[in-house]
N, C-alpha and C positions, 0 to 999 in steps of 0.2 A: 714768367708765370704771372697771372693777373687775378687778383682776388676781387668777385662781383657780391656775393651774398654768402651768410653763414646763418643757419638757424638752428637752435639747440631746443629739444623738448625733454625735459625729465633727464638732463644730463648733468651730473655733479651738483652745483649750487643754482643751475639756471632750471626753472620750470619751463618757461617757453619764452625764449630769447631770439629775435630776428634783427639781423645786422646787415646793412648794405654798405659795401667798400667802394671807394673811388681813387681816383689819381691823387697825387700830393702827399703831404706829410699829415697822417691821420694819427691823433694820440689817444690811447685808451687810458683813462685816468680813474683811480679809485684807491681805497685802503688797502692795506694787505688783507688777504683772507676773503676778499669780496667777489672773487671769481673771474679776475682779469687773465691769469695765465690760463684757466680752464678753458678760454676761447682758443688759444694756441693749441691745447691738447686736443679740443675737438677737431680742428682742421687736421691734424696728423691722424687721429682716429678714422675721421671719414675717408681718408686717402689709404692707410695702411692697416687699419683694423686693431685687433687687442693687443697686438705687439707695441704699439704707440701710445697705449692707455697705461696709467698707473692702477694696480689693485686688480680685482677679478670683475665680473660682470655685474655682479650685486652690489658692489660698491660703487659702480658708475651711476646707478639708478638715484634719482633725487631721492633724499631720505624721507620726505613727507610723501611720495608717491605711493599708490598701492602696490602691493607685491607683484601683480601681473601688469602694472602700467607699462606702455611702450616707451622706450629708450630710442630717441629720433634725432639723428643729425643729417642735415642737408647742406651742401657745399656746392656753390657755383663758382667756377674760375675758367680763365682763358688761358690756351697754351699754344703759342705759334697762330696759325689761322683758324684753329678749332674753338668751340666753347664746349665745356664739360659740365654735367651736373650729376653729383654722387649723392645717393641717399642710403644711409646706413642704419640698421638698428642692431639689436644685440644679436638677433639669429637669422638676419638677412641683409642683402644689400643691393641695389640696382645702379647702374651708370648709364647714362644718357649722353648722347652726342650731338651738337649742333642744334638742340631743340627738337629732336626727333621724339615722337610721342613713345615709340618701343625702345626699351633699353638695350645696350649692346653687350651687358653683362648682367647677370641676375643671381650670382651666388657669393657668399662672403670671400671666398679664396679667389674665385674668379676676377672679382672687382679689383681685390688687392693686386693681383698679379698683373692685371690690365693697366693700372694706373702706375705700377712700378716700371713696366715698359714704357709706358707714355712718358713719364717724367725722366727715365734713364737714370734714376737713382734708388738706392736702397732707403730704409728709413733713417738710418745714422747720417748718410750723405746729404737727404733731405733736410735733416736738423742743422747739420754743419754748414750747409750752403745759405738757405734762406733765413735762419733763425740765429740771433747772436745775443748772449745774455752777458751781465757784468762779469761773472766768474770766468767766462771764455776770454775776455778781453785782456786780463793779466796773467792768463793761465801759464803762457810760455814762460814768462818771466819767473815763475815760482819752479819751473821744472830744471832738473839736472841737464847738462849738455847733451846725453846720449838720449834722454826722455824727449827731447825738443824734436830730434830728427825722427824718432819713432813716432811721435804724435803727428808732426806733417805728413809723414809716409802714410800713416793710417787715414788721416783726413782725405789726402789725394788719392787714395786706393792704391799706393806702391806697397803696401803689405800683401796685396793679392798676388804679386809677383814672387814675394817671400814664400806665401802658401804653396805657390805653384811649385816653386824649387824644392820645398820639402817633400811634396808629393812626388815629383820626379825622383828624389833620392830615396823615397821609400820604395818605389818601383824598381829603382836600379839594384837597391839591397835585395828585393824579393827575386830579381833576375839572376843576381849572384847565387842565391840559395838554390833556385831552381837548377842552374847549370852545374853547380856542384853535385846535387842529387842525381842529375842526367849522366854525368862522368862516372860516378861512383858505381851505379847500378847497370853499366853498360856490359853485355855479356860477349864472350869470345865467339866471333862469327865462324871461324874454321871449326871449332868445336861442335857449334850448330849444324853445319854442313854435314860433317861426319854423322852425327847423330841422326841426321833427317836419312842419309843413306842407308844406315842400318835398320831403322825404322820402316823404310820403303820395303827391304828385302823380308822383313818379318809380316809385312801385310801381304806380300805376294805368296808366301808360305801358307798363311792362313786362308787365302784364296783358292789355294790348290786344295787343301784339306776340306774346304766348303763344297768344293765340285765332287770330291769322292764321296763325302757323306751324302750329298743330294741324290748321287746315283743309286747308292745302297738304299736309301729310303724309298725311291722310285720303284726298285726292283721288288721289295718286300711289300709295297703297296699294290703291286700289279698281282703277286701271288695270293694276297688276301681277297682282291677283288675277283680272281678267278674261281676260288672255293666258295665264295660267299653265296651264289645262286643255289649250289648243292645245299648247303647248310639251311638256307631259308626254306627250300623245299621240303627238307626233313622236319623242320620246326613247324611249318604249317601243317603237314601230316600228322605230327604228334598232337597239335592242338586239335585238329579234327578228331583223332582217336581218343584222346582224353574227354571230348565232348561226348562222344557216343558211349564210352564207359559210364559217364554220369548219366545219360539217358537210360543205359540198362539198370543202374541202380533204382532210378525214379520209376520205370516200369515194374521191376521186382516189388517195391513198396506199394505200388497201386494194386497190383495183384494180390498181396497180402491184405491190404485194408479192405479190399472188396469181399474177399472169403470171410474175413471176420464179420463184417456188416451182415452178411446173408446169415450167418449163424445166429447173431443177435434179432434179426427180424423173425427168423423161424421160431426163436423162444418167446417173443412178444406176441406172435399170431396165435400160438398154443394158448397161451393165457387169457387171451381175449375171448376165444371159443368157450372156454370154462366159464367165464364172467357172464356170457350170454346165456347158457343153461342155467345158471344159478338164479339169475334176474327173472327168468320165465316162472320159476318156482314161488317167488316172492311177490307176484303180481296182485293177490287177493289182499294181501296185508297192506300194501301201499296205498290200494283204493280205500280201504277203510281209514287209514290216517289221513288221507286228504279230506273226507268227508267230516271227520272229527274236527280237523283244524279249521274247517269253514264254520261249523257251529261255534268254536271257541272265539273266533274272530268276531261273530255275531254278538255273542255275550259281552266281549270287551268293548264294542261301540255302545251299547246300552248302558253299561257301567260309566262309560265317560260323560254320556247325556245326563245321567242321575248327578254325577259330580258337579256338573256345569250348572244344573238346577239349583243345586244346594248354594253354589257362590251367588247365582243371580239374586236368590231370595235374600242372602245377607246383604247385597248391595243395595236393594230396593228398601230395607229397613234402615241402613245409613242415610239414604237420601229423604226418607220421611223425617228421620230426626233433624237433619240439616235444614229442612224445609221450615220446620216449626221454630228454629232459632232465627232463620232470615225474616220470618214473618214478624217476629217481636221487634227486631232491629228498624224494619221498614216501617212499622207503625210509629216508633220513636223519631225516626228521621224526617218523616212527613210532617210530624208535629213542629219540629224545630224549624223546618223550611218555609212554614205557613207564617211565622213571625218575621220573616226577611223583609216584607213590603213596609211593615211598621218601622223597621229599622232603617230602611233607606231614607224614608220621608223625614225621620227625627236628624239623620246625619246631613242630609241637604240643608235643613234649617239651621242647624249649628254652623255650617260651612258659611252661609250667607252672612249669619251673625258675626262670624269670626272675620272675614273679609271687610265688613264694614268697621269693626273695632280696630283693625290694622290700619285702614284709610285714616280714620280719626287721629289715632296714636301719631301716625307718621306726619300729618299736618301740623299737630300741637308741638310735636318734637323739633320740627324744621323751623316753626315759628320762633321757639324758645333759643335755637342755636343762632339763628339770625341776630335775634335781638342780643343776645351775649356777644357776639362777635362785633357787632356793630359797636357796643359800648366799649369793648375792649380797643378797637380801631380809634374811636374818638379820644379815650384815654391816652392811648400811645401818641396820637398827634398833638394833643395839649400839653404833654410832657415834652415833646420836641419843641413846640412853639415856645414854651416856657424857657427852655435852654437857650433858644436863639435870642429871646428878648432879654434875657439877663445877661448874656454874652455881649451883646448890642449895648446895653446900658453900662456894662462895665468898661467897655472901649471907650465910650463918650465921655464917661466921668475920667478915665486916665487921660484922654486928650485934653480935657478941661475947656474953657473958653477959647482957645486957639485953634480947637479942633475943627473939623469939617462936617457940616451937615450930612447925615447919610441919605436926607432926601433931595435936597436941591443943590448939594455940593458946595455950598457957600460957607464962610466962616461962621462959627456958633455965636461967639459973644456972650455976654452975661445973660442977658433977657431970653435969647433963643435957647440957650443950654438949659435954662430953667423950665421954658415950656416943653422942651423934647423930654426931658427927664420926667415931668409930669404925665406927658402922654404915656411914656414907656411905663411909669409905674402904674397908671391906670389900666394900660393893657395886660401887665403882669397880674394885677388884683384879678382881672376879669378871668384871665386864663387859669388862674389858681382855683377860683369859685367854681369854674365849669369842670376843672379836673377832678377836684373833690367829689362834684355829683357824680360824674361817670365811674370813678373808682369806687364809690358806695353802690353804684348800680351794677357793676361788675361782680362784686362781692354778694350782692343779692341774687344774682343769676347764676352762681356757681352750682346750686342744688335746683333739680327739676320741680316744677310747680306740682302742688297736690293732684290737680286735675290730670297731669301726665302721669302720675304715679296710679291715680285710680284706673285710667285707662289702661295702663300696662297690666294692672291685677285682671282687669275684665278679659284682655288677650289671654293671659295665661288659662283662666277657668274655661274659656271656650276651646282653647288647644286641647286641654284635657278632655272635654266633652267630645270633641271630634275624634280624638284618639279612642275614646271608649266606644263610640259608634261605629267606627272603623272596625274595632276588634269584633264587636256584636255582629256586624254584617259579615266578617270574614267566617265567623261561626256558622251563621244561617246559610251562607254559600257553601261551606264544606258539608252541612248537613243535606242540603239538596242534592250536591253532588253523591253523596253517600246513597241517598235513596234512589238515585238512578242507577248506581251501581249495583244495589241489593235487588232491583227489580230485574236486571241482567242476569243475576246469578240465580234467581228464582226460576227464569226461564230456561237457562241452560239446565237445572236440575230436572225440570218436567220433561224437557227432549230426552235427557239420559234416561229417565224412567221409561219413557215409550219405548226406547230402543231397546231396553233390557226385557220388556214385555214381548216384544216381538222375537226375541231370541229364545225366551222361555217357550213361546207357542210353537217353535220349529222344532224343540227336542222331542224324542220318541220315548213312550213309557213302556214297561214290561220287563224291567231288569230283574233276573232270578239269581241270587247268590249261591243256592244250593246246586242248582243245575250247573251254573258255570263251574264249579268244583268239580263237579262229576266228569264233566266233558274234559276238563283240563288233565285229570288223572288218566283218562283212557288216551289222550295224545301223548302223555310222557310214557306210557307203556309200549306204544307203537313206535315212538320214535327211533330206536336203535336199528329196528328191522328197515325203517323207511331210509335212513342215512346209509345203511349197508347196500340197499337197492340203488341210492344216487351213485355211490362210488362204482357199483357194477356197471351201472348204465353207461357211466364215462368209459370204462375199461372195453365195454361191448361195442361202443361205438368206433374204436379203433380198429377193429378186425378188418373191415372191407379195405381202409386205406393201407393197413399193414400189408394185405395181400397184393396190392398194386405195388407198393414199395419194393416187396420181395421179388416181384417179376422184372422191375427195372434194374435190381442189383444184379440179377442172373445175367441180364444183357451187359451190363458193365464189365463183369468178369470175364465173358467171352472177349469182349473187345480189348481188355487189358492184356490177356493171355496173347492174343495175336500181336499186339504191338510189342511185346517182350521178345517173341520170335523173330520179329523183323529186325529188331537191334541186334540181335544175336548174328543174325545173317550178314548184316553190314560191317560188324567186327571182323569176322572172318574173311571177308572180302578185302580189307585194307591192306592185309600182310605187312603191319608195322612191327618193328622190335626196337625196344629200348636201347639194346647192345649197339644197334647201328646208329641210332641218334647220339648216343654218349661219344662214340668214336669221332662223329663228324664234329661235335661240339669241341671235343680236345684238339683237334686239327685245327679248327678257327681260332681257339684261343692261342695256339702257338704261332699262328701266322700274324695275329693281332699284336701280340707281345713283341714279336719281331720287328713289326712295322713301328711300335712305339720306341723301341730302343734305337731304331734307325732315325726317327724323327726327332729324337732327343739328341743324337749324335749331330745331326745336321744343324739343330738350333745352337748346340754349344760351339760348332764350327763357325756359324754365322756371328755369334757374340764374340768370338775372337777376332773375327774379321773386322767387326765394327770397332773394337778395342783398339787392334792395330792401326785403323783409319784414323780414329781419334787421337791417339799418340803421334801419328804422322803429321795430322793437322795442328796438333799442338805445338810441334817443333818448327813447322812452317810458320805458325802464328808468331813463335818467339823470333824467327828471324825477320818476319816483317816489323814487329815491335822493336827490335834492334835497329833496323833502318830508319824507322819513324823518330826512335830516341836520337840517333845521329843528325837527322833532318832538324828536329826540334833544338838540339845543342847548337848546330849552326845558326838557326834563326834566333835563339836567345843571345848568342854571342854578338849577332847583328843589331838586335834591339838594344843590349847593354852599351854597345858603343855609341849609339844614337842618344841614349840618355845621358851617358858620360858628356856628350856635345852640348845637350839640350841643358845640363846643369850648368856647364861654364857659360853658355850663352845666357841664360837667366842672370847668373852672378854678374856678367860684364853690363847687362841692362840695368840691374839695380844699382850698379855702381855709377853707370853714367847718368841715370835719371836722378839720383841723389846729388850728383855733381852739377846738373842743369837746374835742379829744384831751388837753391838758393839764389843764384843769379835772377831767375824769372821771378820768384816771389818778391825779391828786392825791387825789381824794375817795377812790377805791377803796384805794390806799397807806396814808391817813390811816386809813381803817376798820380795816385789818390792824394798822397801828402801834398804835392804841389798844387792840386785843384783846391785843396782845402784850405792852404795857406798863402793862397794867390802868389805862388811861385816864390815864396821865401826858402822853403826847404824843398828841393827838387830832387834829392838824393838820399837813399837808404843803403846802408852797408850791412849785411848779414855774414858774420865769420862762420868758421866751421862747427862752432859750438852755437850757432843761431841766435847770437846776442846782436841786438840792434843797435845800430850807430847812425845817429842824423848828421848829415852832411849839409853845410852851409857854404856855398861858393866853392865846393870841393874840400872843404876843411870839417873835420869831425867836431861835433859838439858834445864835449863831454859832459857839460851840465846843462839839463833843459828843465823847464818848469814842469809842475806837476799836470797841468792842463796838457803841455805838449807831450809830455809821456802818455797820458791817456789817449791823446790824438794819435800817438805813434802806433800804440797797442790796436787802436780802431781801425786805422788804415792797413795794419797788417792783418787783421781779421778779415776785412773786406778783400784783401788780396788773396787769401785762402779761399774765400767763397767764390771768389772770381774763378780761380784755377779749378775748383771742382766742378762749377757750372760749365767751364769751357771743355772740360774732359767728359762731361755727360751729354754735350751737344746741345744745351739749353742757354739762351741768354739771360743773364741775371738781371732782372727788372724789377723784383721785389726784395725788400729788406725787411725782417721783422726784428726788432731791438727790444729786448725784454729787460727793463731795470738796468740800463746801461751806466746810470747817473753816478750810481754807489753814493759816496760820500761826498761829491764835488759840490762846491759852493755854488750860488747861483750865477756869478759872472761866467765860469766855467760851463755851467749847464746851457747858458745861452750861447755860449761859443760853439758848443757841440751840435747845437740846433742850428745855428747859422751854417756851421760846416755841412750839416746834413742837406740843408737848403742848396749849398754849393754843388751837391752831387745829384742834383734833381734830373739833370739830362742823362745821367748814367742810370739812376735808379728813379724812374716815374713814380713807383707806389712804395712809400714807407709807412710801416705801422710802428708806432712808438708806444710801448707799455710802461707805465709808470705811476708811482703814488705821489710824485711832485707836483704839486698844485701850481708853482711858479712858472711852469713851462708852456701852459696851456694858451697864453696869449701868441706865442710864436707859431702854434701850430694852424694848418688849413682847416682842420676838422677835429672836433673833440668829442669822444663817446665817454660819458661817465658811467662808471660801475659802481653800484651800491648795493650793500645786503639788507633787505628789507625784513626786519625781525618778525613783523606780523604774519606774511605769507611764508616765511622761511625760505626765500629764494632770492637769487640776485636780480636786479633790475638794472637795465641799459638804457640810458636816455642820451639823446644827442644835443649837445650844448651849441646853439647856433648863436655866432655873433651878429651884432645888428648896431646902427647908428647910435651915438651917445643919446639922442634925444628920444630915440624909442625903446631903448633897454634891451634886453635878452631875452629870449626864450627857450626852454628846453623841451625837446619832443621826446616822448616815452617810446623805444624802439623794442621794448620787452613786453611780453604780457605776464 
């Protein structure tokens, strides 16, 4: 694996950091808490997602970022012949291959799974292979003997064999339980065969009973079908006979109704003839009644005209009274309106004089205000000038003869100092005199001048005169408008009076109260006989119509009688008896009941056959299940034997791998140690408890220095990483060492760095993370990490080495 580039945006302490990696020994140096190890966390997070990060999604975001700001990590690296670029955010991820514009994976889980397959390592294997910290170097030395073997087995993936063996044993136990259950519930196959034969015989007997029941049901159904046409014919005849009986009742009712109607018509016709005779005897009285009514109507019309004439005369008197009042008001309004022209002339003159007074007042007031403001401005300017001159004089006095002239910039001296002070005193005196004058002038101009007050009084008087003129003009205008309205009212009264006289001319005279009363009494005396004649006339008018109705009713009676006779003949011709119908109905009911009983017997026999069939199939199914259980038991026994063999094989494999692990690990560590010590130590021994012994010329070195002990732990860690990489199929070309110096002194630190350079052929890219400043001179490249309090974020700069004459320069690689 080759790291090329890493960019962090709003990730932990890093607001925007962009780092490019290269071959050789690269150091990332900075104080604790500055954000060095965060870079390693970002690399793991870009590859494996949240499982490689500490805390939650919210804790990953830079603390000064806005709540919805994007967290973004971009990692570019090479692996074998391919180049990869992964871009991950909190809620999305993209993976690009060999510079292609389109990603090959676009979701969080898909990107993590794809990179896990590409690297051939889980997150833990990745950390234990490429990353090494101080606490891992001496970790095995602090473990118990059994813990060392378990730790190495877990790092090398051997614990997966243990997990596989445990799953094999779990499956074996489950198979044993299943086999016990199959053996315990297996039925007796001979008993099942005997039960099947018995149930087959019962099914055959049920089939025979069903055949007999079906035959009986078909026979009763045939007898019922044979009698059914006879019964249907009698039922139809009975329906027709009942319908004719109903027709006979209807015909009888109609004959009775027609006879009653004829009798009623005959009585009404006789009454109408009597009314006609009496009406003829009252003809003279009715004629006199009509003549008197006409005379009374004429008198009523004349009375109405007389009443209207009285009403019209009253209205004319009221109109005359209103006209007198309107004439008086009109004369007054015309007098007031005549004065309107004089009022308008006076009002215009007052307004012109008011405008002139306003103009003069405005000009004089503006002049007064300008003069006062000018005096105030000059007074304030002189005060500022006085302060400046006074301050200048005080500075010169304080400076004395050694001071500098404010005009020419030369030294003052005694003579020049005296002349400068005299000049300043003269200027201060002049400014003071002018200031007093303008201060007095400002006080004089505080109150308005008398001329301005006189103009203001004249403005007020003219405003009052204009107001009075406007009010007088409004009164005159209202009077003129009122005169016009009164003239319109007088015209309307004249028009109304003319219409009333026209109405009076159209009324008729000649109303006589005594004559009207005489005629009214005559009409009242004749009114009862006229009312009797009116009622008799209505009764007499029905005589002709009643005669026609009587003739029509006689015809309907003859028709109804003939219809009744026809229905009687049809009933006699049907030859239907209720006794014959009831006998046929009873026979039909008997046959239907017999068929229903036979049908129920058939259904019962069929149900018994179905039940016998189900019971037979049940025992046959039990036989099949017994066969299947026996076959499954044999299959389980075979699988159980297979899992026993697999358990033994996995156990043997674990034992063999554990036995081979110590020699292989010791050989790899010895190879690294020989390269780092120039062949001084070329052999390491690991006993059964994984305790390390360094050999020199085949002799164990029981006492070694602290640096040699750290070196031994380091090469052992390199050997473990190499074994993990070999088993994942990836060459181990990258090492990331995080704070591996611990409490080593400076010579030992230099020795470790020197030894890392000795492994450059095996590890072409090494990233060393430390807070130790003394190692930077031995590194190919230095990236310095610091925390900027002002921005609240980590800043990464590259420290470039340069010739001594040119000095060094730092390049900022983080925004």
